[in-house]
All heavy atoms as an XYZ file, in Angstrom:
848
protein
N     120.069     98.512    100.654
C     119.050     98.573     99.626
C     119.687     99.114     98.350
O     120.289    100.177     98.362
C     117.927     99.494    100.090
C     116.833     99.615     99.054
S     115.667    100.940     99.390
C     116.249    102.157     98.249
N     119.517     98.401     97.275
C     120.028     98.841     95.993
C     118.902     99.509     95.213
O     117.798     98.980     95.131
C     120.555     97.643     95.181
O     121.545     96.982     95.954
C     121.137     98.086     93.879
N     119.198    100.666     94.645
C     118.234    101.385     93.832
C     118.739    101.380     92.405
O     119.923    101.596     92.153
C     118.061    102.837     94.345
C     117.118    103.615     93.461
C     117.563    102.829     95.771
N     117.839    101.119     91.486
C     118.219    101.118     90.081
C     118.436    102.549     89.607
O     117.754    103.468     90.061
C     117.150    100.433     89.235
C     116.890     99.026     89.673
N     117.793     98.012     89.518
C     115.824     98.477     90.303
C     117.295     96.893     90.007
N     116.110     97.156     90.504
N     119.360    102.753     88.683
C     119.610    104.113     88.177
C     118.346    104.730     87.576
O     117.496    104.020     87.046
C     120.677    103.904     87.094
C     121.268    102.568     87.367
C     120.203    101.759     88.052
N     118.255    106.032     87.672
C     117.135    106.755     87.081
C     117.457    107.034     85.622
O     118.619    107.149     85.244
C     116.887    108.054     87.847
C     116.653    107.879     89.349
C     116.404    109.230     90.005
C     115.511    106.925     89.635
N     116.426    107.140     84.806
C     116.593    107.350     83.369
C     116.466    108.839     83.052
O     115.361    109.376     83.067
C     115.548    106.553     82.604
C     115.635    106.705     81.101
O     116.568    107.376     80.610
O     114.768    106.137     80.414
N     117.586    109.514     82.742
C     117.510    110.950     82.457
C     116.728    111.267     81.175
O     116.247    112.377     81.003
C     118.974    111.386     82.333
C     119.731    110.140     82.077
C     118.937    109.002     82.660
N     116.572    110.273     80.292
C     115.844    110.496     79.038
C     114.341    110.277     79.203
O     113.567    110.557     78.284
C     116.393    109.574     77.953
N     113.945    109.800     80.366
C     112.529    109.529     80.608
C     111.740    110.835     80.666
O     112.241    111.857     81.135
C     112.373    108.785     81.937
O     111.007    108.667     82.282
N     110.506    110.770     80.239
C     109.616    111.918     80.352
C     109.093    112.083     81.769
O     108.446    113.073     82.094
N     109.387    111.102     82.617
C     108.936    111.127     84.000
C     109.993    111.806     84.868
O     111.185    111.551     84.715
C     108.715    109.683     84.462
C     108.014    109.528     85.760
C     107.668    108.064     86.016
O     108.554    107.202     85.877
O     106.509    107.813     86.362
N     109.569    112.680     85.754
C     110.497    113.400     86.631
C     111.306    112.416     87.475
O     110.795    111.355     87.861
C     109.712    114.335     87.552
N     112.569    112.752     87.780
C     113.407    111.845     88.576
C     112.798    111.461     89.923
O     112.866    110.301     90.323
C     114.707    112.633     88.757
C     114.758    113.543     87.574
C     113.322    113.908     87.306
N     112.171    112.410     90.630
C     111.573    112.066     91.928
C     110.476    111.031     91.750
O     110.303    110.131     92.570
C     111.046    113.309     92.673
C     109.658    113.714     92.274
C     108.552    113.180     92.910
C     109.467    114.622     91.242
C     107.261    113.553     92.522
C     108.188    114.990     90.858
C     107.087    114.459     91.496
N     109.719    111.141     90.641
C     108.621    110.206     90.393
C     109.160    108.834     90.001
O     108.600    107.809     90.394
C     107.688    110.753     89.312
C     106.496    109.863     89.020
C     105.560    109.629     90.206
O     105.572    110.410     91.181
O     104.809    108.651     90.155
N     110.244    108.796     89.249
C     110.871    107.515     88.922
C     111.297    106.803     90.205
O     111.069    105.598     90.362
C     112.100    107.713     88.031
C     111.794    108.180     86.627
C     113.079    108.348     85.833
O     113.915    107.448     85.783
N     113.241    109.510     85.207
N     111.899    107.543     91.111
C     112.356    106.969     92.374
C     111.173    106.548     93.233
O     111.154    105.442     93.790
C     113.237    107.977     93.120
C     113.794    107.516     94.459
C     114.642    106.253     94.307
C     114.610    108.641     95.085
N     110.166    107.399     93.325
C     108.972    107.089     94.116
C     108.326    105.809     93.609
O     107.998    104.901     94.379
C     107.968    108.245     94.064
C     106.777    108.045     95.014
C     105.544    108.798     94.558
N     105.042    108.332     93.294
C     104.334    107.199     93.115
N     104.066    106.398     94.123
N     103.903    106.853     91.922
N     108.164    105.714     92.297
C     107.530    104.544     91.697
C     108.345    103.283     91.962
O     107.800    102.241     92.319
C     107.362    104.756     90.182
O     106.543    105.908     89.965
C     106.729    103.562     89.518
N     109.650    103.389     91.792
C     110.524    102.230     92.001
C     110.405    101.700     93.431
O     110.227    100.489     93.648
C     111.977    102.620     91.700
C     112.938    101.484     91.829
C     114.378    101.892     91.577
O     115.260    101.278     92.130
N     114.644    102.909     90.780
N     110.474    102.584     94.400
C     110.402    102.154     95.796
C     109.013    101.626     96.128
O     108.877    100.588     96.785
C     110.821    103.295     96.747
C     112.314    103.611     96.546
C     110.524    102.934     98.202
C     112.796    104.854     97.268
N     107.972    102.295     95.658
C     106.600    101.848     95.938
C     106.347    100.462     95.353
O     105.757     99.600     96.019
C     105.597    102.855     95.377
N     106.795    100.230     94.135
C     106.601     98.910     93.509
C     107.346     97.827     94.275
O     106.821     96.741     94.493
C     107.085     98.939     92.064
C     106.114     99.591     91.131
C     106.570     99.477     89.695
N     105.619    100.184     88.844
C     105.931    100.753     87.705
N     107.172    100.683     87.240
N     105.012    101.370     86.996
N     108.575     98.127     94.662
C     109.370     97.128     95.383
C     108.770     96.834     96.756
O     108.801     95.697     97.221
C     110.815     97.585     95.478
C     111.500     97.572     94.099
C     112.929     98.010     94.150
N     113.706     97.066     94.960
C     114.908     97.350     95.430
N     115.479     98.513     95.180
N     115.561     96.463     96.148
N     108.211     97.855     97.403
C     107.567     97.646     98.702
C     106.293     96.820     98.521
O     106.034     95.892     99.291
C     107.252     98.981     99.365
N     105.505     97.122     97.501
C     104.258     96.400     97.256
C     104.510     94.941     96.906
O     103.746     94.056     97.291
C     103.464     97.082     96.143
N     105.602     94.672     96.199
C     105.914     93.294     95.798
C     106.544     92.482     96.917
O     106.669     91.266     96.810
C     106.859     93.302     94.596
O     108.178     93.662     94.995
N     106.980     93.148     97.986
C     107.652     92.458     99.074
C     109.160     92.427     98.910
O     109.879     91.923     99.775
N     109.661     92.963     97.783
C     111.104     93.032     97.568
C     111.763     93.912     98.636
O     112.920     93.696     98.986
C     111.384     93.567     96.157
C     112.866     93.549     95.806
O     113.555     92.578     96.177
O     113.319     94.512     95.149
N     111.022     94.911     99.108
C     111.463     95.735    100.242
C     110.488     95.453    101.381
O     109.430     96.071    101.469
C     111.439     97.229     99.894
C     112.455     97.721     98.884
C     112.224     99.203     98.582
C     113.873     97.506     99.385
N     110.798     94.487    102.229
C     109.866     94.124    103.300
C     109.679     95.241    104.319
O     110.514     96.137    104.438
C     110.524     92.904    103.959
C     111.751     92.599    103.204
C     112.004     93.694    102.225
N     108.592     95.151    105.066
C     108.321     96.112    106.134
C     109.519     96.179    107.064
O     110.127     95.170    107.396
C     107.074     95.701    106.907
N     109.873     97.395    107.442
C     110.998     97.609    108.339
C     112.307     97.882    107.620
O     113.279     98.291    108.251
N     112.341     97.656    106.309
C     113.566     97.920    105.559
C     113.898     99.395    105.662
O     113.061    100.246    105.380
C     113.417     97.546    104.064
O     113.125     96.160    103.967
C     114.670     97.869    103.279
N     115.118     99.684    106.087
C     115.556    101.078    106.185
C     116.025    101.558    104.829
O     116.800    100.880    104.149
C     116.697    101.203    107.175
C     116.205    101.223    108.583
C     117.156    102.031    109.384
N     116.504    102.366    110.628
C     117.163    102.594    111.712
N     118.466    102.523    111.716
N     116.529    102.913    112.802
N     115.572    102.734    104.458
C     116.015    103.358    103.216
C     117.265    104.182    103.511
O     117.454    104.651    104.639
C     114.915    104.252    102.653
C     113.579    103.566    102.339
C     112.613    104.564    101.721
C     113.763    102.380    101.433
N     118.096    104.390    102.502
C     119.280    105.230    102.710
C     118.865    106.648    103.082
O     117.750    107.081    102.789
C     119.973    105.219    101.348
C     119.394    104.076    100.603
C     118.018    103.862    101.146
N     119.774    107.375    103.696
C     119.486    108.772    103.991
C     119.293    109.520    102.672
O     119.749    109.070    101.616
C     120.636    109.445    104.760
O     121.792    109.475    103.917
C     120.922    108.723    106.070
N     118.639    110.644    102.750
C     118.403    111.461    101.557
C     119.726    111.798    100.875
O     119.879    111.618     99.668
C     117.624    112.749    101.923
C     117.633    113.747    100.783
C     116.196    112.402    102.335
N     120.677    112.256    101.652
C     121.968    112.645    101.069
C     122.707    111.465    100.459
O     123.296    111.581     99.391
C     122.837    113.333    102.113
C     122.345    114.719    102.428
C     123.297    115.428    103.358
N     122.771    116.758    103.642
C     122.993    117.406    104.754
N     123.753    116.867    105.695
N     122.487    118.598    104.942
N     122.691    110.324    101.144
C     123.407    109.149    100.636
C     122.794    108.659     99.328
O     123.515    108.351     98.373
C     123.399    108.034    101.677
N     121.472    108.605     99.276
C     120.822    108.130     98.056
C     120.989    109.124     96.915
O     121.201    108.738     95.763
C     119.345    107.830     98.314
C     118.595    107.157     97.166
C     119.304    105.887     96.683
C     117.165    106.841     97.588
N     120.925    110.412     97.236
C     121.138    111.437     96.204
C     122.537    111.304     95.611
O     122.708    111.359     94.389
C     120.934    112.831     96.794
N     123.528    111.099     96.458
C     124.906    110.938     95.982
C     125.033    109.684     95.129
O     125.666    109.699     94.071
C     125.873    110.888     97.157
N     124.412    108.592     95.570
C     124.465    107.322     94.823
C     123.841    107.463     93.436
O     124.361    106.926     92.458
C     123.734    106.237     95.613
C     123.700    104.887     94.927
C     122.901    103.850     95.716
O     122.837    103.952     96.956
O     122.350    102.951     95.079
N     122.721    108.195     93.356
C     122.002    108.338     92.087
C     122.496    109.516     91.246
O     122.116    109.641     90.086
C     120.505    108.500     92.355
C     119.806    107.292     92.967
C     118.372    107.641     93.339
C     119.848    106.109     92.010
N     123.279    110.399     91.857
C     123.749    111.573     91.134
C     122.661    112.596     90.883
O     122.609    113.228     89.836
N     121.757    112.733     91.867
C     120.669    113.710     91.766
C     120.724    114.639     92.964
O     121.439    114.385     93.940
C     119.279    113.025     91.694
C     119.160    112.157     90.443
C     118.986    112.214     92.945
N     119.963    115.703     92.923
C     119.898    116.644     94.043
C     119.195    115.996     95.236
O     118.292    115.168     95.066
C     119.142    117.899     93.620
N     119.617    116.393     96.425
C     118.997    115.871     97.642
C     117.502    116.173     97.666
O     116.706    115.363     98.155
C     119.683    116.451     98.872
N     117.104    117.298     97.102
C     115.686    117.658     97.053
C     114.859    116.668     96.252
O     113.678    116.459     96.537
N     115.478    116.049     95.255
C     114.786    115.042     94.440
C     114.431    113.832     95.298
O     113.299    113.350     95.279
C     115.671    114.611     93.248
O     115.912    115.752     92.430
C     115.036    113.507     92.434
N     115.400    113.351     96.069
C     115.166    112.200     96.940
C     114.207    112.584     98.061
O     113.290    111.824     98.391
C     116.491    111.662     97.507
C     116.244    110.519     98.488
C     117.406    111.205     96.375
N     114.377    113.771     98.626
C     113.500    114.220     99.712
C     112.050    114.273     99.235
O     111.135    113.855     99.956
C     113.948    115.587    100.220
N     111.832    114.747     98.027
C     110.457    114.816     97.512
C     109.888    113.412     97.321
O     108.729    113.161     97.660
C     110.404    115.588     96.202
C     108.978    115.665     95.676
C     108.767    116.686     94.637
N     107.380    116.663     94.204
C     106.948    117.251     93.120
N     107.777    117.957     92.366
N     105.681    117.174     92.771
N     110.683    112.492     96.778
C     110.221    111.112     96.609
C     109.842    110.516     97.962
O     108.783    109.892     98.099
C     111.293    110.274     95.926
N     110.680    110.723     98.967
C     110.393    110.207    100.306
C     109.118    110.843    100.879
O     108.311    110.159    101.500
C     111.568    110.455    101.251
C     112.726    109.482    101.121
C     112.858    108.605    100.040
C     113.721    109.445    102.079
C     113.925    107.728     99.938
C     114.800    108.562    101.989
C     114.894    107.715    100.921
O     115.951    106.839    100.834
N     108.928    112.155    100.677
C     107.708    112.820    101.171
C     106.461    112.233    100.514
O     105.449    111.997    101.178
C     107.762    114.328    100.908
C     108.592    115.109    101.888
C     108.371    116.606    101.785
N     108.499    117.136    100.437
C     109.624    117.575     99.882
N     110.750    117.546    100.571
N     109.637    118.043     98.653
N     106.545    112.019     99.200
C     105.401    111.443     98.471
C     105.111    110.027     98.968
O     103.953    109.646     99.147
C     105.693    111.420     96.967
C     105.921    112.781     96.358
C     104.665    113.466     95.879
O     103.668    112.772     95.627
O     104.695    114.708     95.762
N     106.163    109.246     99.184
C     105.992    107.880     99.681
C     105.394    107.879    101.084
O     104.553    107.038    101.411
C     107.347    107.150     99.687
C     107.886    106.765     98.313
C     109.370    106.444     98.393
C     107.104    105.599     97.733
N     105.806    108.837    101.896
C     105.247    108.928    103.243
C     103.775    109.328    103.182
O     102.945    108.761    103.898
C     106.045    109.918    104.094
C     105.656    109.861    105.549
C     106.705    110.471    106.465
O     107.498    111.318    106.031
O     106.702    110.077    107.646
N     103.441    110.253    102.313
C     102.042    110.667    102.158
C     101.174    109.500    101.684
O      99.996    109.412    102.043
C     101.942    111.837    101.184
N     101.759    108.597    100.894
C     101.037    107.429    100.389
C     101.026    106.273    101.388
O     100.434    105.233    101.109
C     101.661    106.940     99.074
C     101.465    107.920     97.927
O     100.582    108.795     98.026
O     102.207    107.808     96.929
N     101.718    106.426    102.518
C     101.740    105.381    103.527
C     102.696    104.242    103.226
O     102.632    103.184    103.854
N     103.605    104.444    102.284
C     104.559    103.395    101.908
C     105.744    103.380    102.868
O     106.278    102.322    103.179
C     105.035    103.587    100.448
C     106.105    102.575    100.066
C     103.852    103.508     99.494
N     106.166    104.562    103.313
C     107.293    104.662    104.239
C     106.902    105.548    105.414
O     105.916    106.277    105.355
C     108.573    105.238    103.562
C     109.003    104.380    102.387
C     108.388    106.686    103.158
N     107.708    105.466    106.452
C     107.553    106.347    107.603
C     108.936    106.887    107.951
O     109.920    106.162    107.872
C     106.903    105.617    108.805
C     107.764    104.490    109.317
C     106.568    106.583    109.923
N     108.982    108.177    108.284
C     110.234    108.791    108.690
C     110.144    109.087    110.180
O     109.194    109.723    110.629
C     110.495    110.085    107.895
O     110.541    109.757    106.510
C     111.800    110.732    108.300
N     111.149    108.607    110.908
C     111.150    108.746    112.360
C     112.419    109.443    112.829
O     113.257    108.841    113.505
C     111.036    107.372    113.010
C     109.748    106.656    112.635
C     109.696    105.252    113.179
O     110.618    104.471    112.895
O     108.723    104.952    113.901
N     112.559    110.695    112.449
C     113.693    111.494    112.896
C     115.026    110.820    112.692
O     115.361    110.389    111.602
N     115.766    110.664    113.778
C     117.110    110.079    113.706
C     117.099    108.602    113.330
O     118.123    108.061    112.920
C     117.833    110.260    115.037
C     118.154    111.700    115.315
C     118.848    111.823    116.659
N     119.077    113.215    116.956
C     120.275    113.753    117.071
N     121.342    113.005    116.913
N     120.402    115.023    117.347
N     115.978    107.958    113.498
C     115.886    106.531    113.137
C     115.820    106.352    111.626
O     115.966    105.250    111.134
C     114.674    105.893    113.802
C     114.810    105.882    115.321
C     113.675    105.191    115.986
N     113.800    103.758    115.724
C     112.796    102.918    115.804
N     111.595    103.350    116.121
N     112.972    101.639    115.581
N     115.537    107.422    110.909
C     115.534    107.365    109.459
C     114.183    107.009    108.863
O     113.156    107.064    109.522
N     114.234    106.618    107.616
C     113.030    106.305    106.849
C     113.002    104.812    106.574
O     113.997    104.239    106.136
C     113.030    107.084    105.524
O     113.088    108.492    105.816
C     111.788    106.803    104.707
N     111.853    104.199    106.819
C     111.736    102.762    106.586
C     110.385    102.428    105.963
O     109.437    103.205    106.048
C     111.922    101.986    107.891
O     110.982    102.403    108.844
N     110.329    101.252    105.353
C     109.112    100.770    104.705
C     108.105    100.399    105.786
O     108.453     99.768    106.784
C     109.433     99.550    103.814
C     108.168     98.978    103.185
C     110.439     99.938    102.730
N     106.852    100.777    105.589
C     105.799    100.481    106.565
C     105.247     99.078    106.365
O     105.388     98.483    105.293
C     104.622    101.473    106.451
O     104.015    101.318    105.175
C     105.065    102.903    106.660
N     104.586     98.597    107.383
C     103.974     97.266    107.315
C     102.842     97.242    106.292
O     102.588     96.221    105.678
C     103.459     96.857    108.688
N     102.173     98.364    106.083
C     101.058     98.402    105.144
C     101.463     98.523    103.695
O     100.632     98.422    102.810
N     102.747     98.718    103.426
C     103.192     98.933    102.046
C     102.909     97.736    101.157
O     102.473     97.889    100.023
C     104.682     99.266    102.015
N     103.123     96.524    101.654
C     102.895     95.330    100.839
C     101.420     95.138    100.543
O     101.064     94.516     99.552
C     103.461     94.098    101.536
N     100.563     95.694    101.379
C      99.127     95.559    101.159
C      98.632     96.449    100.031
O      97.515     96.295     99.572
C      98.374     95.887    102.441
N      99.476     97.385     99.562
C      99.004     98.299     98.524
C      98.762     97.585     97.209
O      97.968     98.030     96.399
C      99.991     99.453     98.327
O     101.213     98.981     97.804
N      99.426     96.456     96.978
C      99.177     95.687     95.759
C      97.728     95.245     95.682
O      97.010     95.577     94.744
N      97.231     94.507     96.703
C      95.825     94.114     96.697
C      94.878     95.309     96.744
O      93.824     95.294     96.117
C      95.693     93.261     97.960
C      97.063     92.752     98.224
C      97.983     93.858     97.759
N      95.255     96.351     97.477
C      94.399     97.535     97.561
C      94.272     98.194     96.189
O      93.186     98.632     95.802
C      94.951     98.523     98.579
N      95.364     98.265     95.469
C      95.325     98.855     94.128
C      94.467     98.006     93.206
O      93.701     98.534     92.388
C      96.741     98.997     93.571
N      94.572     96.696     93.335
C      93.749     95.797     92.515
C      92.270     95.982     92.808
O      91.439     95.990     91.891
N      91.934     96.142     94.068
C      90.535     96.352     94.448
C      90.020     97.681     93.914
O      88.883     97.773     93.430
C      90.393     96.300     95.970
N      90.869     98.710     93.973
C      90.462    100.020     93.443
C      90.253     99.946     91.932
O      89.298    100.513     91.397
C      91.517    101.077     93.781
N      91.131     99.223     91.255
C      90.993     99.073     89.804
C      89.711     98.319     89.462
O      88.977     98.702     88.534
C      92.213     98.351     89.230
N      89.430     97.264     90.210
C      88.215     96.490     89.954
C      86.970     97.341     90.165
O      86.005     97.263     89.385
C      88.184     95.253     90.854
N      86.978     98.168     91.195
C      85.836     99.045     91.457
C      85.665    100.054     90.325
O      84.531    100.331     89.897
C      86.024     99.766     92.790
N      86.771    100.586     89.814
C      86.682    101.536     88.701
C      86.129    100.845     87.454
O      85.271    101.391     86.767
C      88.043    102.176     88.404
C      87.993    103.051     87.181
C      87.253    104.226     87.176
C      88.643    102.686     86.002
C      87.173    105.020     86.055
C      88.566    103.475     84.871
C      87.833    104.644     84.900
O      87.741    105.424     83.777
N      86.616     99.658     87.166
C      86.136     98.912     85.991
C      84.636     98.679     86.098
O      83.890     98.872     85.131
C      86.905     97.578     85.830
C      86.220     96.663     84.829
C      88.346     97.842     85.416
N      84.183     98.278     87.274
C      82.751     98.042     87.473
C      81.942     99.324     87.220
O      80.923     99.308     86.531
C      82.510     97.536     88.893
C      81.068     97.179     89.173
C      80.872     96.659     90.587
O      81.777     95.987     91.111
O      79.815     96.956     91.162
N      82.419    100.444     87.742
C      81.731    101.728     87.534
C      81.749    102.134     86.072
O      80.733    102.597     85.535
C      82.391    102.830     88.362
O      82.237    102.582     89.725
N      82.896    101.965     85.428
C      83.019    102.342     84.011
C      82.072    101.503     83.158
O      81.425    102.028     82.232
C      84.461    102.172     83.549
N      81.960    100.218     83.447
C      81.041     99.347     82.689
C      79.600     99.773     82.890
O      78.811     99.794     81.936
C      81.233     97.896     83.104
C      82.491     97.280     82.534
C      82.612     95.819     82.912
N      83.795     95.248     82.276
C      84.478     94.252     82.773
N      84.121     93.691     83.922
N      85.539     93.789     82.132
N      79.234    100.109     84.133
C      77.860    100.559     84.403
C      77.538    101.832     83.637
O      76.393    102.062     83.243
C      77.664    100.801     85.895
C      77.232     99.559     86.650
C      76.818     99.952     88.029
N      77.950    100.691     88.607
C      78.443    100.505     89.801
N      77.890     99.677     90.615
N      79.483    101.169     90.227
N      78.560    102.676     83.437
C      78.363    103.924     82.698
C      78.393    103.709     81.190
O      78.186    104.647     80.421
C      79.438    104.945     83.092
C      79.340    105.451     84.532
C      80.592    106.248     84.886
C      78.088    106.301     84.707
N      78.688    102.493     80.761
C      78.711    102.177     79.337
C      79.995    102.594     78.638
O      80.016    102.717     77.405
N      81.066    102.818     79.388
C      82.332    103.222     78.774
C      83.034    102.023     78.146
O      82.965    100.905     78.671
C      83.266    103.835     79.818
C      82.786    105.102     80.523
C      83.798    105.514     81.586
C      82.579    106.222     79.531
N      83.700    102.274     77.056
C      84.547    101.238     76.465
C      85.866    101.210     77.227
O      86.182    102.133     77.990
C      84.810    101.544     74.987
O      85.652    102.690     74.876
N      86.659    100.169     76.995
C      87.973    100.094     77.627
C      88.826    101.295     77.229
O      89.488    101.899     78.068
C      88.685     98.787     77.241
C      90.118     98.627     77.740
C      90.187     98.731     79.263
C      90.693     97.306     77.259
N      88.771    101.667     75.962
C      89.556    102.807     75.485
C      89.126    104.098     76.185
O      89.975    104.908     76.589
C      89.439    102.953     73.966
N      87.816    104.288     76.355
C      87.326    105.503     77.016
C      87.731    105.522     78.499
O      88.179    106.553     79.010
C      85.799    105.588     76.901
C      85.319    105.849     75.485
C      83.824    105.609     75.321
O      83.259    104.735     76.018
O      83.226    106.299     74.483
N      87.605    104.385     79.160
C      87.974    104.295     80.569
C      89.469    104.540     80.746
O      89.889    105.243     81.672
C      87.583    102.934     81.132
N      90.256    103.998     79.841
C      91.707    104.184     79.908
C      92.078    105.644     79.690
O      92.936    106.185     80.397
C      92.412    103.291     78.868
O      92.063    101.925     79.134
C      93.913    103.454     78.921
N      91.428    106.289     78.737
C      91.693    107.721     78.497
C      91.390    108.551     79.742
O      92.121    109.475     80.079
C      90.879    108.235     77.302
C      91.578    108.081     75.971
C      90.909    108.899     74.867
N      89.522    108.527     74.618
C      89.143    107.480     73.870
N      90.038    106.724     73.299
N      87.870    107.209     73.701
N      90.302    108.223     80.422
C      89.958    108.961     81.637
C      91.016    108.764     82.720
O      91.379    109.717     83.418
C      88.587    108.517     82.159
C      87.388    108.978     81.325
C      86.115    108.305     81.821
C      87.256    110.489     81.376
N      91.508    107.554     82.868
C      92.561    107.294     83.849
C      93.814    108.072     83.481
O      94.437    108.721     84.332
C      92.873    105.782     83.953
C      94.147    105.540     84.754
C      91.702    105.044     84.576
N      94.193    108.044     82.208
C      95.393    108.764     81.772
C      95.248    110.262     82.001
O      96.175    110.925     82.451
C      95.688    108.464     80.309
C      96.187    107.053     80.098
C      96.296    106.646     78.639
O      95.752    107.363     77.755
O      96.923    105.609     78.374
N      94.076    110.802     81.718
C      93.839    112.232     81.933
C      93.917    112.575     83.418
O      94.554    113.557     83.813
C      92.467    112.632     81.379
C      92.248    114.140     81.396
C      90.905    114.579     80.821
N      90.655    113.966     79.524
C      89.448    113.580     79.094
N      88.389    113.756     79.857
N      89.301    113.039     77.923
N      93.321    111.748     84.261
C      93.355    111.982     85.702
C      94.780    111.834     86.244
O      95.196    112.570     87.123
C      92.411    111.016     86.419
N      95.517    110.889     85.684
C      96.890    110.651     86.136
C      97.763    111.874     85.908
O      98.583    112.222     86.734
C      97.474    109.449     85.379
C      98.730    108.936     85.989
C      99.987    109.367     85.740
C      98.863    107.904     86.954
N     100.896    108.657     86.481
C     100.227    107.760     87.238
C      97.942    107.082     87.602
C     100.708    106.814     88.142
C      98.424    106.150     88.502
C      99.782    106.037     88.760
N      97.554    112.514     84.773
C      98.350    113.703     84.435
C      97.931    114.922     85.255
O      98.651    115.909     85.318
C      98.238    114.024     82.942
C      98.990    113.038     82.066
C      99.016    113.513     80.640
N      97.719    113.428     79.985
C      97.261    112.382     79.315
N      97.991    111.309     79.224
N      96.078    112.400     78.752
N      96.745    114.823     85.865
C      96.291    115.916     86.707
C      95.602    116.922     85.926
O      95.295    117.981     85.982
């Protein structure tokens, strides 16, 4: 599995850049179910980041159901990862429907998403 370099100038944390990259590739089918990810140490060395950065990305991906870690067998993409694309689309459609019922403009709905995204 090839991982694209992380952008040190990005305002996004390195673990989040990695998490997003892997999640998108899994959702698109570029990383099919069963694809084994590199070990934490190997990927950290390849990217030139701390092992904790990769470990956190993997933990977040596991919490999201994108990957599963099975001890010595390593970390691999789950069968449900590719389904997250349609699931995300359905969630977005449901939000749009709710926002319209509340009378929000696109700009207002987008601001709310951005605010929620930042936590």
